[in-house]
C-alpha positions, 0 to 999 in steps of 0.5 A: 731464595733466601739463606735458610738458618739450617743452610748456614749452620750447615755451611758454616760447619763445613768451611773454614778460614773463607778468604776473598780476593776481589777485582771489580771493574766499573768503567762500563756504564751498563755492566760492572765485572766482578772476578773474585777468588775465594779460598778456604778450608773444607771437610768436604762434600757439597756446599754453594756460592751465592750470585745473584742474575750474573751474566757471562759467568765462569767458574774454576775450582782449583784450576779447572774450568766447570760448568756448574748448575747456577740458577741465577742465586746459587752456584753449587761446589759438589763433592769437594774433597777435604782440605783447601780449595780455590775458587775463581769467579768471573761475571759480569753483573747489572747496576742497581738503583735500588741502593743493594748492590753496586748502585749508581747515579747520575748527579742532575747537577755536574752531570758526574756519575758515582757508583757505591756498593750498598750491601746488608742482608742478602745483597753482598751476593749482588756485588760478588760470589760469596758465602753471604753469611755472617759467621764465616767472617773473612779478610777480603782484598780489594782492586779497583778498576775506574776512572783514574780522575775518580776517588774510590773509598772502602774498608781499607787503605790504598796500597798502589792506585786503587788496591787496597790492603786486605781488610781484617776479618770481617762479614762479607756484607760489611764491604763497601765502595764508593767511587765518584769524583768525591770532594774530600776533607783529610785530617789524622786524629792519633796516627790515624787516617780520617776523612769525611767526602761528599759529591762534587756539587755538594762541596761547599756544604761539607766545606760549611760543616767539616770542622764540627764533623771532625769534631765531632769524631774525634770527640766520639773516637776520644770516648770510645779510645777511652771506655772500650780496652779493646782499640780501634781495629781498622786503619782507617775511619772515613765517613761518606755521604752517599747517594741515595742510600736506603739507610740513614748509615752504615757502619761498614769497618772503616769506611761509614757510609752517610745519608746525604740528608744529613749534610743538608743544603740551606741553614743548618738547624740544631736538631739537624746537628744532634741527629748528625751528632747521633749518628756520628756517634752510632756507627762509630760504636759499631766498630767494636759492636757488629765489626770488631765482634758480630753476631752469628745469626740475624737473631742478634741483630738487635744487639749491634744495632740497641747497642749503637742505638743507645751509644748514640743517643748517650755520647752525642748527649754527654761527649759529643757536645748536642746537649739535647739529643736524648730529648728527640729519642724520648719525643720522637723514637721511642713512641713509635716503639711502643706501638710497635709493641702493641702490634702482633707482628712484636718481638722479643728485643733478643729473639732466639735463632729459630724465630728467623728461620731465612734471611728475609726474616731478618730483614723484618727485625732491623724495626722499632723493636731493634732500634728503639725500645733496644735502646731504651732497654739497654739504657735500663740495663746500664741504670739497673747494673750501674755504668761500671758493671756494664762497661766491664762486662762490655769490654770482656766480652770484646775482647774474649770475642775479637775479630770472631762472632758470639752471641747474646748468652755470650755477653749474659755472660760476661756481664753476670761475672762483671755484676753481682746481679741476676743478669741471666734472669733480667735478660728473660723478662726484658730480652727474651719476651715480648710486650711491655710494663705498665707503671701507674701512679694511683693515690690513697685517699690521703693524697699519698701518691703510690707507684704500682706496675702491671708486669713482672720487669724490675725497673730503676727510673726517676720519679719527679713530682711537681706542684699542682702549678708545675712549679718543680718539687724534687726528683729520685731515682727509685726502684720498681718491682712487684711490690708498689713504691709508696711516696709520702712525702709527695702527697698532694703533687704531681708525680711524673715516673720514669720522668728522665726516661730510664726505663721502657713502659707505658706510663698511666697518670693519676687525674691530678697529675693528668689534668696538671700536665694537660694545662701546663705542659708548655710551663715545665723547664725542663725539656727531657720531661716535657718529652716524656710527657709529650709521649704519655697523655693523649696528644688531642689534649695537648694539641690545642694549647700546648704546641702554640706554646711549646718552646723546643722545635725538637719537640713541637716537630715530634708532636706534629708527626705523632698528631699526623700519624695517630690522628689523621693516618690511624684513628681518622679524628674528624676536623684533624687537619683543621685542628693541628693547623690551627695549632702551627703558628710560626712564631719565635725563634727561627728552627722553632718557626721552621718546625711550625711552617712545616705543620702548617704546611702539611695541614692547611687549607690556605692557598694565599698564604702558601703562595706568598711563603713561595714567593717571598721563599720565607716564612712570614716573620722573615725566616728563609725556606729550608729546601725540604721545606719549600717542597714541602709546601709546594706539594700542599699547594699541589694537592690543592689545586694551588700550582700546575705542573709548568709551576712545579717544573719552574720549581724543579728547575729552581733547585736544580738537584737530585732532591728537587727531581724528587720533589717535583715527582711527588708535587706531580703526583698529587694534584687533585686530577684523575690523569695526574694519579694515572699518570703517576700509578703508570709511572710506579708501577710500570716502569720496571727500571723505577729506583726505590726513591722516585717509586716513593716520592711518586707513591707520597704525592699519590695518596691524599686524605683530601682525595679519596675519591680519586684515589681509591680505585688505586687501593685494590690496585695496589693490593693486586701489583705489589707482591710482584713489585717486591719480589725486586727485592728487600729494599723495594719490598720496603718501598713498597710497603711503604706506599701503603695508602695514607688515608683512612680505609673502610671496613671493606678495604681493610678487608681487601687487605686481610683477603690480599695477606691470605695470598703469596706476599713476600716476607718484607711487605707481608709485615708491613701490611700486617702492621698497617692492619693493626694501626687502622683497624684496632688489630693493635688493641687485639694483640698481646696487651699488658692485662692480656697474659699473665703478668704482662709481659705476653709472647713473641707474634710470628711475622 
């Protein structure tokens, strides 16, 4: 039972002045105590609190203990008189292993226990009884009873011990608790307490990076203090590397949680550092967009994420000192957004509320449209409006709705007032309409290039010209609307539209430009232009000749991931693995070697090479293997039959961390034997308490394109059991969807998927299966494309 839009609207109209006084006791190891006092005003009538699977429940309303019709999810509050009320809900709840609720983790390195409240959609009710919706923002006062030796972190500063000050009004899903023997690095900046925290066993890694983490935090904070007129609204700023977080990071006010993958063991690559700086900038921008001003309902979640994703890449690139961050967006994120926008499940960047009828559907809009496309569309808006007018509108919006909720129309009105341009009309074609345009380069008979647009959106972007030998000639910003743009001074030259990625549109190059790029892409000096072109020209044209010469590790990794996804998983191109392996020659500077070695480790059939790398713990040119790369080598060796269970166990013990535990599970499941597959499948589906991480690790090893005969029987079995597994919760449903068979499927197997979709499939899983069908059987080609609809803009598909 997921909260519906109609229910949320009725409850919001009924209630006001909600506040929570929450006490958690996390000293026991099987269940925890959650006692919350909820105070609110009401117009009178019936409503309900949400609380998931509580035990030993006691409910008091205005001082009287009551018997409720609690059904395991909702506590009815019937016949309330108009006025103020106080409800006390005391219960015991179970810890979780799926990252939604009060998550518990035991560190295999030292046996230490960590407890974290990771909340989000439909998850706050797994921690305490609440009105679990965005537009009932409330102050929350928290007290935590925990091991006195532990550090306890939350959204506010402690008053005494682990009793914390009340937060400003925030959506209840943004509460956070991180408790355990954390290692901390603390300081003050502009009078604000700040800190970075990690598990005790990761202390050396945090200390290694502490100076950089502090510098990036301060640079981002100073930048936002300069561009936003509203001051930072919370009393501290902590950032915590927490174990087993389902997201890359979560923007909890004053206490951001960050996935531990961003604190890598061993050598930290430049890509690691750029990605981490982007995440820091992304989550900090949420302190304004999401926390200070929040959406009313989940249809506007895109605005939080699109704005933050744009700010994350932009601020990391321009303010935090990490040039090349935009390259990673163009190469690794934007192509997935184009693919998502061609599926049946595409939707407008900004859907209307009625297109998100319940919270379960809200979960599905945290996708490539909201992040990748939304980021690109916000960048186009800034380019089209100008940064000054954009920020003037944003600041007016933030001030007008401080500590409140607001809609897209509220933001558009503020932007419209700050700009002479018609922002509402712009939003109609860019935000309220699904699909994307195509920008085409054609040639007149005299060789003059002409730019045209298939679609209805106005575009402002950079055009860059090169000689046929790809020597740079120059760049300029142009506007393209309904009328073609003729470029007579660029006759006979290679032309690259949107070369700096300012807009979101597919690019169709003319034959002269396409051939020149296919033959010499790696020779272009500007990595941003190369990033745009790697995503424009068919990957099989570029891979053999250009990947071995590509100097950017960022672009190497993005190209390899695209090739594996497109040529192996989606299109089943014969000989694709061999072609990819042949292009991966690990030479050059260390980061480039590691990127190419990762591609080779996933595709080679050379057991001797992989064994040699393991034996010396380095590539053939002596670059040490990072832990993730070492486990990729072990995984591939296991697939090829080059390492047995004792060898994998030896690697697990050598690693000794939680990452090693998961890597060993993947490798064991990847072994080419019926017994190994049966064991993995039984553990995945038969263990009711399996964590999301362990389930995903086993699935990663189970499916292998080279082991079709072994794994084919599990395809119908997967389709049969998955709906039941997905009902454990949205996080588990996401993991089950990601566990879709990662190998080419026959027509008969695809038909089995279609048949399964006619049954009762949970929303999150249904969306994933539909997308897999589109990617594999040409369904995306049958969705609304640029040519299918008048004006090339399409309409939203239903999920």
